[in-house]
C-alpha positions as a printed Julia matrix, in Angstrom:
321×3 Matrix{Float64}:
  94.27   96.91   80.53
  92.8    98.52   77.44
  93.82   97.97   73.85
  95.33  100.69   71.7
  92.25  100.56   69.47
  90.03  101.34   72.48
  92.25  104.25   73.46
  92.35  105.5    69.86
  88.55  105.48   69.77
  88.38  107.68   72.88
  90.94  110.07   71.42
  89.11  110.33   68.09
  85.81  111.39   69.66
  87.31  113.9    72.12
  88.21  117.31   70.63
  90.74  118.63   73.16
  93.5   117.07   75.23
  96.13  117.85   77.83
  99.33  115.82   77.45
 101.34  115.47   80.65
 104.86  114.2    81.3
 106.84  113.58   84.46
 109.03  115.78   86.64
 112.75  115.87   85.83
 111.85  114.95   82.24
 114.06  112.67   80.16
 114.22  112.07   76.43
 111.45  109.49   76.38
 109.1   111.77   78.29
 109.75  114.76   76.03
 109.89  112.8    72.79
 106.62  111.0    73.58
 104.86  114.24   74.51
 105.95  116.07   71.38
 105.42  113.13   69.03
 101.83  112.68   70.24
 101.33  116.46   70.27
 102.08  116.75   66.56
 100.08  113.64   65.8
  96.94  114.89   67.56
  97.35  118.35   66.05
  97.27  116.74   62.61
  93.84  115.31   63.52
  92.55  118.8    64.3
  92.64  118.37   68.07
  93.31  121.19   70.48
  96.37  120.06   72.46
  97.91  121.57   75.6
 101.3   120.35   76.79
 102.05  120.17   80.52
 105.53  119.78   81.95
 106.37  120.92   85.47
 110.15  121.14   85.05
 112.26  122.82   82.35
 113.2   121.05   79.13
 116.86  119.93   79.28
 118.99  121.83   76.74
 119.75  118.79   74.56
 116.05  118.38   73.71
 115.33  121.96   72.72
 116.03  121.15   69.08
 112.83  119.1    68.95
 109.95  120.79   67.16
 107.42  122.12   69.66
 109.72  121.97   72.69
 109.1   125.66   73.35
 105.43  124.78   73.99
 106.31  122.59   77.0
 105.46  124.58   80.12
 103.76  124.27   83.51
  99.98  124.01   83.26
  99.66  126.91   85.7
 100.56  129.16   82.76
  97.55  127.95   80.74
  93.94  128.97   81.15
  90.86  126.99   80.09
  92.4   123.53   80.29
  90.74  120.61   78.51
  89.31  118.02   80.9
  90.68  115.04   78.96
  94.25  114.14   79.92
  96.88  111.71   78.66
  99.73  110.87   81.03
 102.85  109.75   79.17
 105.83  107.89   80.66
 104.56  108.48   84.22
 105.15  105.4    86.38
 102.41  106.75   88.67
 100.24  109.86   88.66
 102.37  111.6    91.28
 105.31  111.59   88.85
 103.55  114.38   86.98
 104.19  116.69   89.93
 102.02  118.19   92.64
 101.33  121.46   90.83
 100.34  119.64   87.64
  97.94  117.33   89.49
  96.34  120.33   91.21
  95.74  121.92   87.82
  94.11  118.69   86.61
  91.79  118.23   89.57
  88.71  118.63   87.35
  89.78  116.13   84.7
  87.02  113.88   83.36
  89.0   111.43   81.21
  92.43  110.09   82.14
  94.49  107.97   79.75
  97.71  106.41   81.02
 100.31  105.25   78.48
 103.56  103.91   79.91
 106.21  101.18   79.81
 107.12  100.91   83.5
 106.32   97.53   85.05
 105.53   99.22   88.38
 102.75  101.38   86.89
  99.56  100.85   88.98
  97.17  101.54   86.04
  95.95  104.8    87.55
  94.0   105.97   84.49
  90.43  105.44   83.38
  92.05  103.88   80.31
  95.48  102.28   80.54
  97.96  100.93   78.04
 101.13   99.65   79.74
 103.71   97.49   78.02
 106.77   96.87   80.18
 108.44   94.98   77.34
 108.65   98.14   75.23
 112.0    99.92   75.23
 110.34  103.33   75.56
 106.97  105.0    75.84
 107.84  106.59   72.49
 107.57  103.11   70.98
 104.0   102.85   72.29
 103.13  106.33   71.02
 104.27  105.24   67.56
 101.87  102.27   67.68
  99.07  104.56   68.91
  99.62  106.99   66.05
  99.48  104.07   63.64
  96.16  103.05   65.19
  94.91  106.63   64.78
  95.92  106.68   61.12
  98.31  109.57   61.66
 101.03  110.21   59.1
 104.47  110.01   60.69
 105.88  113.35   59.51
 109.52  114.37   60.04
 108.39  116.44   63.07
 106.75  113.41   64.67
 109.59  111.09   63.7
 112.4   113.21   65.17
 110.56  113.46   68.5
 109.8   109.76   68.79
 113.3   108.81   67.68
 114.82  110.95   70.45
 112.66  109.17   73.02
 113.48  105.77   71.61
 117.24  106.21   71.31
 117.61  107.71   74.79
 115.5   105.22   76.76
 117.01  102.24   74.97
 120.54  103.43   75.73
 121.26  103.89   72.03
 119.63  100.48   71.45
 122.08   98.73   73.8
 119.84   98.04   76.83
 118.22   94.65   77.25
 114.81   96.29   76.7
 115.72   96.7    73.03
 113.73   94.12   71.07
 113.2    93.46   67.36
 110.07   95.63   67.43
 112.14   98.52   68.8
 114.5    98.36   65.85
 111.58   98.08   63.44
 110.04  101.26   64.85
 113.42  103.02   64.64
 113.73  101.98   61.0
 110.27  103.38   60.2
 111.15  106.65   61.94
 114.32  106.94   59.87
 112.28  106.31   56.71
 109.91  109.07   57.85
 112.61  111.71   57.82
 114.77  111.63   60.96
 118.02  113.52   60.39
 120.37  111.03   62.06
 123.39  113.34   62.12
 121.37  116.16   63.66
 119.98  113.81   66.31
 123.46  112.51   67.15
 124.95  115.99   67.49
 122.06  117.42   69.53
 121.61  114.43   71.85
 125.2   113.3    72.39
 127.6   116.02   71.24
 126.04  119.22   72.61
 126.39  118.84   76.37
 126.33  122.08   78.41
 129.6   122.77   80.2
 127.77  122.51   83.5
 126.91  118.9    82.7
 130.57  118.06   82.16
 131.41  119.73   85.48
 128.7   117.64   87.17
 130.27  114.51   85.72
 133.69  115.56   86.97
 132.33  116.14   90.47
 130.43  112.85   90.47
 133.52  110.91   89.37
 135.55  112.55   92.12
 132.98  111.18   94.58
 132.9   107.68   93.08
 133.11  104.83   95.61
 132.92  101.02   95.64
 131.93   98.59   98.36
 134.34   95.92   99.56
 133.02   93.3    97.13
 133.38   95.54   94.1
 129.82   94.64   93.09
 128.29   98.0    94.04
 129.52  101.42   92.91
 127.99  104.77   93.7
 128.47  108.46   93.01
 127.1   111.32   95.09
 126.32  114.95   94.32
 125.54  117.33   97.16
 123.16  120.26   96.76
 126.02  122.63   97.52
 128.23  121.1    94.83
 125.48  121.26   92.22
 124.6   124.85   93.16
 128.23  125.92   92.94
 128.46  124.46   89.44
 125.24  126.28   88.49
 123.46  123.09   87.51
 120.44  122.94   89.82
 118.1   122.55   86.84
 120.29  120.03   85.02
 119.55  116.33   85.44
 121.73  114.52   82.87
 120.65  111.0    82.03
 124.07  109.52   81.33
 126.18  110.23   84.42
 124.91  107.23   86.37
 125.96  104.85   83.6
 129.62  105.35   84.51
 129.0   103.31   87.66
 127.5   100.43   85.71
 130.32  100.47   83.15
 132.96   99.37   85.7
 134.13   95.76   85.46
 132.69   93.64   88.27
 130.01   96.15   89.26
 126.51   94.68   89.26
 124.57   97.65   90.66
 125.44  101.3    90.1
 123.94  104.24   92.0
 123.79  108.0    91.64
 122.59  109.73   94.78
 121.93  113.42   94.29
 120.69  115.92   96.84
 118.05  117.81   94.83
 117.17  120.14   97.7
 118.55  120.34  101.24
 117.48  117.12  102.97
 115.9   115.5    99.89
 117.8   113.05   97.68
 117.07  111.51   94.31
 118.46  108.0    93.86
 119.15  106.45   90.49
 119.66  102.69   90.19
 121.25  100.77   87.34
 122.08   97.06   87.07
 123.71   94.95   84.41
 122.93   91.56   85.89
 119.74   89.76   86.85
 119.29   92.02   89.87
 115.92   93.77   89.73
 116.59   97.32   90.93
 112.93   98.3    90.42
 112.04   96.21   93.47
 114.65   98.07   95.53
 113.34  101.43   94.32
 109.77  100.35   95.1
 110.73   99.78   98.75
 111.66  103.47   98.83
 108.44  104.62   97.19
 109.94  104.75   93.7
 109.84  102.47   90.7
 111.06  101.92   87.17
 112.46   99.02   85.2
 114.36   95.88   86.11
 117.73   97.4    85.2
 116.97  101.12   85.59
 114.92  102.66   88.39
 114.71  105.65   90.69
 113.33  106.96   93.96
 113.34  109.98   96.26
 114.18  109.85   99.93
 114.32  112.42  102.7
 117.49  112.64  104.76
 121.01  113.93  104.51
 123.16  112.81  101.61
 125.29  110.68  103.94
 122.29  109.06  105.62
 120.55  108.25  102.36
 123.74  106.88  100.81
 124.37  104.56  103.74
 120.75  103.35  103.77
 120.55  102.69  100.04
 123.93  100.98   99.75
 122.98   98.71  102.64
 119.68   97.83  100.96
 121.51   96.9    97.77
 124.0    94.78   99.73
 121.13   92.83  101.28
 119.57   92.19   97.88
 122.68   91.04   96.03
 123.89   88.95   99.0
C-alpha cells in the first residue's frame, strides 16, 4: 500500500483528474467525491466528477452535487482517475469503467477491508469510519484549506457512514476530524435538517412496506425485510436507495444479524447486511461476490426475491450457528 504523501505527490504533478464513486451512492461516496473535488479545484486542477446513478435527494444540498453525472455525458476525459469509496473497481459501474478504458493512472482510496487494491496507487484504511475521513487526511497532506464547501461535504460523508458516530468504526480520530470540520464552517443545523429531517415521502412509504414484510427466524437472532420490484415501482421509488431502512432490523432486541433484500430489477436482488455482534457479515457478503465492513456489508444476487431470501437467510444461519 502507498502512503498519503506518495499519493499527494502524484496528484500535485498531474493537472487533470476524474473522480469516480460507486453505484447506488451513499453519503460517504458523495461527500468524499465533492470534498476532494473542491480541494483539487483549489489547487488549480481540472476535475471531472463521475457517478453512474442519481444523487439521492438528501445530498443535493451539498455544494457541487449538480456536477455529479455519468461520464458518458462528458467529452475529453482526463486519463488520471481516483476511485473513492469503491470496494472494488466494478462498484463504479460497467458504463463508468467503459468510459475509463484508456486511463493511465488509477488511484484507489477506500476504507473497505475487502478492497483488493486494484489501483496503481492504493490507500486503504479499514479502521477509518469513512472514506471521507481519509480524504480529509489527503487534503491535509496536499496543503488544501478546508473551506466551508469542503467541510460540509466531508462532514456529510463522515456522519452518515459512522451512523451518526454510533458505529463501532467510530474512533477518536473520527471525532477529531469531525471537530476540525465543524471549526471549518459546517452548519450543523443545516446538515441535520437536510440529512435526517428531509426524507422524500416515497422513502417513508418504502419504510412502511419494508416493515410490513419484516420477519424473524425461529431463534430471533436473524431479522429480515424484503422489497419486491413491483412494490418499489408502485411507490415510485425505483431510484431511491435509503441508507437507514435496514437499521430497523438491527435495532430489534435479540437480533444479531439484520438483512434488507431488495429486488432492484426483475430477477436481481441487492442484499444489505448489518450485525451488532462479533459476526463478520463482510465474509458472508464476500461469498456472494460482495463485500463491505465487519458489521455492514452488501452484495447482489440473481434469482427471485423468494429464492434469494431463502438462500441468504440459510447462509446467515450457518454462520451464527
